[in-house]
N, CA and C of each residue as an Amber inpcrd file, in Angstrom:
protein
   444
   0.8540000  -1.1750000   0.0000000   0.0000000   0.0000000   0.0000000
   0.8970000   1.2350000   0.0000000   0.6390000   2.1300000  -0.9180000
   1.4490000   3.3400000  -1.0600000   0.6620000   4.5270000  -0.5270000
   1.2280000   5.2020000   0.4570000   0.5700000   6.3840000   1.0030000
   1.6210000   7.3970000   1.4100000   1.1530000   8.6300000   1.5290000
   2.0380000   9.7220000   1.9050000   2.3960000  10.5760000   0.7040000
   2.6780000  11.8450000   0.9790000   3.0980000  12.7900000  -0.0560000
   4.5500000  13.1650000   0.2080000   5.3660000  13.1290000  -0.8460000
   6.7870000  13.4130000  -0.7210000   7.2080000  14.4130000  -1.7760000
   7.8720000  15.4580000  -1.3540000   8.4450000  16.4430000  -2.2730000
   9.7600000  15.8880000  -2.7970000   9.9100000  15.8500000  -4.1100000
  11.1030000  15.2990000  -4.7590000  11.6000000  16.2570000  -5.8300000
  12.7980000  15.9900000  -6.3060000  13.3780000  16.7850000  -7.3880000
  13.7830000  15.8780000  -8.5390000  13.4930000  16.3300000  -9.7520000
  14.0180000  15.6470000 -10.9260000  15.4850000  16.0330000 -11.0480000
  16.3430000  15.0740000 -11.3580000  17.7540000  15.3980000 -11.5170000
  18.0140000  15.9540000 -12.9170000  19.2530000  16.2390000 -13.2170000
  19.6140000  16.8490000 -14.5030000  19.2650000  15.9530000 -15.6910000
  19.1540000  14.6420000 -15.4600000  18.8000000  13.7000000 -16.5290000
  17.3180000  13.3530000 -16.5080000  16.5390000  14.1310000 -15.7510000
  15.0860000  13.9420000 -15.6400000  14.7110000  12.5960000 -15.0210000
  15.5020000  12.2000000 -14.0390000  15.2020000  11.0000000 -13.2650000
  14.6670000  11.4200000 -11.9070000  13.8330000  10.5740000 -11.3860000
  13.2100000  10.7980000 -10.0920000  13.6160000   9.6530000  -9.1770000
  14.1060000   9.9760000  -8.0000000  14.4820000   8.9340000  -7.0410000
  13.2760000   8.6050000  -6.1760000  12.8160000   7.3760000  -6.2680000
  11.6710000   6.9170000  -5.4770000  12.1200000   6.8230000  -4.0190000
  11.3140000   7.3450000  -3.0990000  11.6840000   7.2760000  -1.6820000
  11.9590000   5.8340000  -1.2380000  12.9470000   5.6970000  -0.3790000
  13.3760000   4.3890000   0.1160000  12.2140000   3.5750000   0.6560000
  11.2960000   4.2220000   1.3630000  10.1890000   3.4800000   1.9790000
   9.3000000   2.7760000   0.9540000   9.3380000   3.2110000  -0.3100000
   8.5100000   2.5760000  -1.3420000   9.2980000   1.6250000  -2.2350000
  10.6030000   1.7670000  -2.2610000  11.4170000   0.9610000  -3.1850000
  11.2940000  -0.5380000  -2.9240000  11.4010000  -0.9380000  -1.6640000
  11.3480000  -2.3630000  -1.3520000   9.9970000  -2.9520000  -1.7480000
   8.9270000  -2.2280000  -1.4510000   7.5840000  -2.7090000  -1.8250000
   7.4720000  -2.8350000  -3.3410000   8.0100000  -1.8850000  -4.0780000
   7.9540000  -1.9520000  -5.5440000   8.8010000  -3.1000000  -6.0810000
   9.9200000  -3.3530000  -5.4530000  10.7450000  -4.4870000  -5.8840000
  10.0150000  -5.8070000  -5.6290000   9.3830000  -5.9190000  -4.4650000
   8.6570000  -7.1480000  -4.1280000   7.4150000  -7.3350000  -4.9960000
   6.6910000  -6.2570000  -5.2180000   5.4210000  -6.3480000  -5.9400000
   5.5950000  -6.5380000  -7.4350000   6.6030000  -5.8880000  -8.0070000
   6.6820000  -5.9020000  -9.4760000   8.1090000  -5.9240000 -10.0030000
   9.0730000  -6.2540000  -9.1490000  10.4850000  -6.2900000  -9.5430000
  10.9360000  -4.9530000 -10.1510000  10.3030000  -3.8620000  -9.7090000
  10.6730000  -2.5350000 -10.2050000  10.1220000  -2.1920000 -11.5700000
   9.2400000  -3.0420000 -12.1050000   8.6300000  -2.7840000 -13.4170000
   7.3400000  -1.9930000 -13.2120000   7.3090000  -0.8010000 -13.7760000
   6.2320000   0.1480000 -13.5310000   5.6210000   0.6400000 -14.8300000
   4.4660000   1.2700000 -14.7070000   3.8270000   1.9450000 -15.8410000
   3.5620000   3.3790000 -15.4050000   3.9900000   4.3080000 -16.2380000
   3.7750000   5.7340000 -16.0020000   2.8880000   6.2510000 -17.1190000
   1.7960000   6.9430000 -16.7460000   0.8700000   7.4250000 -17.7620000
   0.2430000   8.7500000 -17.3490000  -0.4900000   9.3360000 -18.2570000
  -1.1570000  10.6250000 -18.0540000  -2.5020000  10.4410000 -17.3690000
  -2.9210000  11.4680000 -16.6380000  -4.2300000  11.4930000 -15.9800000
  -4.9460000  12.7630000 -16.4380000  -6.2750000  12.7390000 -16.5610000
  -7.0020000  13.9300000 -17.0140000  -6.7840000  15.1780000 -16.1500000
  -6.3520000  15.0060000 -14.9040000  -6.1130000  16.1740000 -14.0410000
  -4.7500000  16.8100000 -14.2610000  -4.0530000  16.3690000 -15.3100000
  -2.7270000  16.9100000 -15.6720000  -1.6340000  16.5150000 -14.6890000
  -1.8160000  15.3770000 -14.0540000  -0.7350000  14.7780000 -13.2710000
  -0.4000000  13.4700000 -13.9780000   0.5660000  12.7450000 -13.4410000
   0.9160000  11.4400000 -13.9790000   0.5350000  10.3690000 -12.9640000
   0.2540000   9.1940000 -13.4520000  -0.0430000   8.0430000 -12.6100000
   1.1000000   7.0560000 -12.7320000   1.5590000   6.5510000 -11.6060000
   2.6420000   5.5750000 -11.5750000   2.1160000   4.3050000 -10.9120000
   2.0270000   3.2320000 -11.6870000   1.4900000   1.9550000 -11.2220000
   2.5450000   0.8660000 -11.2680000   2.5420000  -0.0360000 -10.2810000
   3.2790000  -1.2830000 -10.4680000   2.6410000  -1.9770000 -11.6720000
   3.4380000  -2.5710000 -12.5320000   2.8930000  -3.1420000 -13.7650000
   1.7460000  -4.1290000 -13.5310000   1.8150000  -5.0370000 -12.5540000
   0.6840000  -5.9580000 -12.3520000  -0.6150000  -5.2400000 -11.9690000
  -0.5290000  -4.1190000 -11.2770000  -1.7360000  -3.3620000 -10.9000000
  -2.3010000  -2.6100000 -12.1060000  -1.4510000  -2.2650000 -13.0580000
  -1.8760000  -1.5180000 -14.2410000  -2.6120000  -2.4040000 -15.2450000
  -2.1940000  -3.6410000 -15.4000000  -2.7230000  -4.5080000 -16.4590000
  -4.2480000  -4.6270000 -16.4560000  -4.9210000  -4.8520000 -15.3020000
  -6.3950000  -4.9270000 -15.3500000  -7.0400000  -3.5860000 -15.7090000
  -6.4030000  -2.4930000 -15.3490000  -6.9440000  -1.1760000 -15.7060000
  -6.8810000  -0.9940000 -17.2170000  -5.7520000  -1.3370000 -17.7970000
  -5.6230000  -1.2300000 -19.2510000  -6.6240000  -2.1410000 -19.9500000
  -6.8030000  -3.3480000 -19.4430000  -7.7590000  -4.2750000 -20.0590000
  -9.1770000  -3.6950000 -20.0200000  -9.5640000  -3.0980000 -18.8890000
 -10.8950000  -2.4770000 -18.7920000 -11.0330000  -1.3140000 -19.7680000
  -9.9960000  -0.5100000 -19.8730000 -10.0440000   0.6440000 -20.7800000
 -10.1890000   0.1800000 -22.2280000  -9.4510000  -0.8430000 -22.5920000
  -9.4740000  -1.2940000 -23.9760000 -10.7410000  -2.0810000 -24.3060000
 -11.4940000  -2.5030000 -23.2840000 -12.7660000  -3.1960000 -23.5170000
 -13.8860000  -2.2080000 -23.8370000 -13.6440000  -0.9160000 -23.5890000
 -14.6470000   0.1040000 -23.8900000 -14.7250000   0.3330000 -25.3980000
 -15.8600000   0.8200000 -25.8450000 -16.0570000   1.0620000 -27.2710000
 -15.1830000   2.2120000 -27.7600000 -14.4630000   1.9650000 -28.8300000
 -13.6570000   3.0280000 -29.4260000 -14.5220000   3.9890000 -30.2380000
 -15.8010000   3.6540000 -30.4100000 -16.7150000   4.5370000 -31.1320000
 -17.3600000   5.5750000 -30.2220000 -17.2580000   5.3780000 -28.9150000
 -17.7690000   6.3430000 -27.9570000 -16.6950000   7.4110000 -27.7480000
 -17.0510000   8.6820000 -27.9390000 -16.0580000   9.7560000 -27.8760000
 -15.3520000   9.8400000 -26.5260000 -16.1040000   9.7370000 -25.4280000
 -15.4910000   9.8340000 -24.1010000 -14.5840000   8.6430000 -23.8300000
 -15.0360000   7.4540000 -24.2020000 -14.2260000   6.2540000 -23.9790000
 -12.9420000   6.3030000 -24.7910000 -13.0590000   6.6800000 -26.0520000
 -11.8550000   6.7050000 -26.8870000 -10.8990000   7.8120000 -26.4410000
 -11.4380000   8.9150000 -25.9270000 -10.5640000   9.9700000 -25.4040000
  -9.7830000   9.4640000 -24.1900000 -10.4530000   8.7440000 -23.2910000
  -9.7620000   8.1650000 -22.1320000  -8.7540000   7.1040000 -22.5500000
  -9.0950000   6.3030000 -23.5450000  -8.1510000   5.2960000 -24.0390000
  -6.8890000   5.9680000 -24.5670000  -7.0800000   7.0280000 -25.3680000
  -5.9290000   7.7430000 -25.9160000  -5.0510000   8.3150000 -24.8110000
  -5.7050000   8.8490000 -23.7920000  -4.9650000   9.4810000 -22.7050000
  -4.2630000   8.4410000 -21.8230000  -5.0330000   7.5340000 -21.2500000
  -4.4750000   6.5930000 -20.2820000  -3.5880000   5.5210000 -20.9160000
  -4.0560000   4.9200000 -21.9870000  -3.2800000   3.8510000 -22.6210000
  -2.2850000   4.4350000 -23.6290000  -2.7120000   5.4500000 -24.3450000
  -1.8360000   6.0440000 -25.3560000  -0.5700000   6.6570000 -24.7800000
  -0.6600000   7.2460000 -23.6030000   0.5060000   7.8460000 -22.9620000
   1.2860000   6.8520000 -22.0930000   0.7430000   5.6680000 -21.8520000
   1.3660000   4.7160000 -20.9340000   2.7480000   4.2900000 -21.4290000
   3.6950000   4.3150000 -20.4970000   5.0670000   3.9010000 -20.8040000
   5.5220000   2.8880000 -19.7620000   6.1270000   1.8070000 -20.2340000
   6.7380000   0.8340000 -19.3370000   8.0940000   1.3870000 -18.9160000
   8.3080000   1.4630000 -17.6220000   9.5760000   1.9540000 -17.1010000
  10.0430000   1.0270000 -15.9880000  11.3170000   1.1210000 -15.6490000
  11.8710000   0.2900000 -14.5860000  12.7060000   1.1370000 -13.6540000
  12.6810000   0.7700000 -12.3880000  13.5810000   1.3970000 -11.4310000
  14.9970000   0.9510000 -11.7490000  15.9470000   1.8830000 -11.7160000
  17.3340000   1.4850000 -11.9050000  17.9020000   1.0050000 -10.5670000
  19.1740000   0.6330000 -10.5410000  19.7850000   0.0720000  -9.3320000
  19.8360000   1.0670000  -8.1810000  19.7020000   2.3740000  -8.4850000
  19.6950000   3.4060000  -7.4410000  18.2740000   3.8140000  -7.0440000
  17.2570000   3.1050000  -7.5560000  15.8680000   3.4110000  -7.2140000
  15.3100000   4.6170000  -7.9490000  15.8810000   4.9050000  -9.1250000
  15.4160000   6.0550000  -9.9060000  14.5960000   5.5750000 -11.0930000
  13.7050000   6.4590000 -11.5410000  12.9550000   6.2020000 -12.7650000
  13.0710000   7.4130000 -13.6650000  13.0960000   7.1580000 -14.9470000
  13.2240000   8.2160000 -15.9450000  11.8430000   8.6620000 -16.3980000
  11.6100000   9.9710000 -16.3640000  10.3330000  10.5300000 -16.8280000
  10.5710000  11.0960000 -18.2260000   9.8640000  10.5590000 -19.2060000
  10.0790000  10.9520000 -20.6060000   9.6880000  12.4040000 -20.8480000
  10.2490000  13.0090000 -21.8960000   9.8850000  14.3890000 -22.2390000
   8.3920000  14.5610000 -22.5070000   7.7680000  13.5810000 -23.1450000
   6.3400000  13.6800000 -23.4770000   5.5020000  13.7670000 -22.2010000
   5.7870000  12.9070000 -21.2350000   5.0150000  12.9170000 -19.9950000
   5.3710000  14.1170000 -19.1210000   6.6340000  14.5280000 -19.1110000
   7.0120000  15.7420000 -18.3660000   6.2600000  16.9420000 -18.9130000
   6.1840000  17.0380000 -20.2240000   5.4790000  18.1470000 -20.8600000
   3.9880000  18.1030000 -20.5440000   3.3790000  16.9190000 -20.6450000
   1.9520000  16.7840000 -20.3670000   1.6030000  17.2930000 -18.9730000
   2.3940000  16.8920000 -17.9680000   2.0950000  17.2370000 -16.5730000
   2.7600000  18.5400000 -16.1380000   3.5060000  19.1800000 -17.0300000
   4.1710000  20.4370000 -16.6800000   5.2210000  20.2540000 -15.5880000
   5.8810000  19.0910000 -15.5940000   6.8710000  18.8260000 -14.5520000
   8.1280000  19.6440000 -14.7900000   8.5750000  20.2420000 -13.7250000
   9.8230000  20.9920000 -13.7130000  10.7180000  20.2940000 -12.6990000
  11.5900000  20.9960000 -12.0720000  12.5100000  20.3790000 -11.1080000
  11.7950000  19.8460000  -9.8700000  10.9010000  20.6290000  -9.2740000
  10.2030000  20.2190000  -8.0520000   8.9040000  19.4930000  -8.3940000
   8.7310000  18.2970000  -7.8020000   7.5290000  17.5020000  -8.0320000
   7.0350000  16.9170000  -6.7120000   5.7960000  16.4820000  -6.7060000
   5.2060000  15.7930000  -5.5600000   4.8220000  14.3880000  -5.9890000
   5.2440000  13.4160000  -5.1900000   4.8600000  12.0300000  -5.3730000
   3.8480000  11.7180000  -4.2740000   2.6250000  11.3630000  -4.6690000
   1.5340000  11.2060000  -3.7130000   0.9900000   9.7850000  -3.7920000
   1.1140000   9.0480000  -2.6920000   0.6070000   7.6860000  -2.6400000
  -0.9080000   7.6600000  -2.6850000  -1.4450000   6.7230000  -3.4580000
  -2.8900000   6.5690000  -3.6010000  -3.3140000   5.1170000  -3.3740000
  -2.6140000   4.4550000  -2.4680000  -2.9480000   3.0610000  -2.1670000
  -2.2640000   2.1130000  -3.1230000  -2.8880000   1.8580000  -4.2550000
  -2.3490000   0.9070000  -5.2340000  -1.3450000   1.5310000  -6.1900000
  -1.2550000   2.8550000  -6.1840000  -0.4060000   3.5540000  -7.1530000
  -0.0110000   4.9190000  -6.5940000   0.6850000   5.6970000  -7.4060000
   1.0880000   7.0530000  -7.0430000   0.5790000   8.0440000  -8.0790000
   0.4050000   9.2790000  -7.6210000   0.2350000  10.4070000  -8.5350000
   1.5310000  11.1930000  -8.4930000   1.9130000  11.7420000  -9.6340000
   3.1020000  12.5730000  -9.7370000   2.6630000  13.9300000 -10.2820000
   2.8610000  14.9770000  -9.4680000   2.3850000  16.3180000  -9.7860000
   3.5420000  17.2990000  -9.8940000   3.3920000  18.3000000 -10.7550000
   4.3050000  19.4360000 -10.6690000   3.9760000  20.1300000  -9.3570000
   4.9550000  20.7270000  -8.7260000   4.7130000  21.3840000  -7.4440000
   3.6720000  22.4920000  -7.5960000   3.7280000  23.2210000  -8.6920000
   2.7730000  24.3060000  -8.9410000   1.3440000  23.7630000  -9.0440000
   1.1610000  22.7150000  -9.8200000  -0.1780000  22.1320000  -9.9910000
  -0.6750000  21.5120000  -8.6870000   0.2270000  20.8740000  -7.9370000
  -0.1340000  20.2730000  -6.6570000  -0.6810000  21.3370000  -5.7090000
   0.0530000  22.4290000  -5.5840000  -0.3810000  23.5020000  -4.6760000
  -1.6910000  24.1180000  -5.1440000  -1.8440000  24.3080000  -6.4370000
  -3.0690000  24.9160000  -6.9800000  -4.2870000  24.0300000  -6.7130000
  -4.1600000  22.7330000  -6.9410000  -5.3250000  21.8700000  -6.7340000
  -5.6260000  21.7370000  -5.2510000  -4.6170000  21.7410000  -4.3800000
  -4.8800000  21.7270000  -2.9380000  -5.6120000  22.9960000  -2.5020000
  -5.1630000  24.1130000  -3.0020000  -5.7970000  25.3900000  -2.6690000
  -7.2580000  25.3980000  -3.1280000  -7.5040000  24.8620000  -4.3100000
  -8.8700000  24.8030000  -4.8360000  -9.7590000  23.9550000  -3.9340000
  -9.2650000  22.8180000  -3.5050000 -10.0420000  21.9410000  -2.6180000
 -10.3310000  22.6410000  -1.2980000  -9.3320000  23.3150000  -0.7440000
  -9.4970000  23.9790000   0.5530000 -10.4450000  25.1740000   0.4770000
 -10.5250000  25.8320000  -0.6680000 -11.3890000  26.9970000  -0.8130000
 -12.8030000  26.6300000  -1.2230000 -13.0030000  25.4210000  -1.6620000
 -14.2950000  24.9970000  -2.1740000 -15.2550000  24.7280000  -1.0110000
 -16.0370000  25.7510000  -0.6500000 -16.9800000  25.6180000   0.4610000
 -18.1210000  24.6620000   0.1280000 -18.3510000  24.4400000  -1.1480000
 -19.4170000  23.5440000  -1.5630000 -18.9360000  22.1110000  -1.7290000
 -17.8040000  21.7850000  -1.1340000 -17.2500000  20.4400000  -1.2620000
 -18.2660000  19.4190000  -0.7720000 -18.6110000  18.5120000  -1.6350000
 -19.6140000  17.5000000  -1.2890000 -18.9800000  16.1200000  -1.3340000
 -19.2950000  15.3250000  -0.3420000 -18.8120000  13.9540000  -0.3140000
 -19.5690000  13.1520000  -1.3670000 -18.8950000  12.2050000  -2.0080000
 -19.5900000  11.3300000  -2.9520000 -20.6870000  10.5510000  -2.2250000
 -21.7240000  10.2050000  -2.9430000 -22.8650000   9.4980000  -2.3430000
 -22.4440000   8.2250000  -1.6310000 -21.4620000   7.5210000  -2.1720000
 -21.0460000   6.2590000  -1.5400000 -20.3550000   6.4660000  -0.2040000
 -20.0200000   7.7180000   0.1530000 -19.4160000   8.0070000   1.4550000
 -20.4050000   8.6650000   2.4090000 -21.6760000   8.6460000   2.0700000
 -22.6900000   9.2480000   2.9370000 -22.6370000   8.5990000   4.3090000
 -22.5680000   9.4090000   5.3260000 -22.5020000   8.9250000   6.6960000
 -21.0840000   8.6090000   7.1550000 -20.1140000   8.7530000   6.2730000
 -18.7100000   8.4920000   6.6140000 -18.1980000   9.5990000   7.5330000
 -17.3840000   9.2350000   8.4730000 -16.8380000  10.2080000   9.4260000
 -15.3930000   9.8970000   9.6970000 -14.6090000  10.9460000   9.9410000
 -13.1990000  10.7600000  10.3050000 -13.0190000  10.9770000  11.7900000
């Protein structure tokens, strides 16, 4: 299970060092074989390859004649890249995906249970600010009665 938000820096070769606390789990779960892809919120999604495969299968089972489905297929599957952790626990973020998410030197790696989100620091702060200012924030119906 991946959780927690970590501020990281891309190095001069556009590599990202995965925090030590997640490296061992990624090695055990997928031998460091990952999938990095685009998300409609302009962040990137980082999945262990075995966790990604059923998602891709579901996406590709959707009709390519439906505009919304084919747009999601193009985004999620079309941008998907197989990547591997190197011996130092780093992963390379391609120019295409860096450009899509507006990644610069400072990034946020945010655990989401089965996967991670990778945000530019600017976009991360902006979306957090939006959530905090949204007085009309409504819980999804499936969380009705949920309490922290």
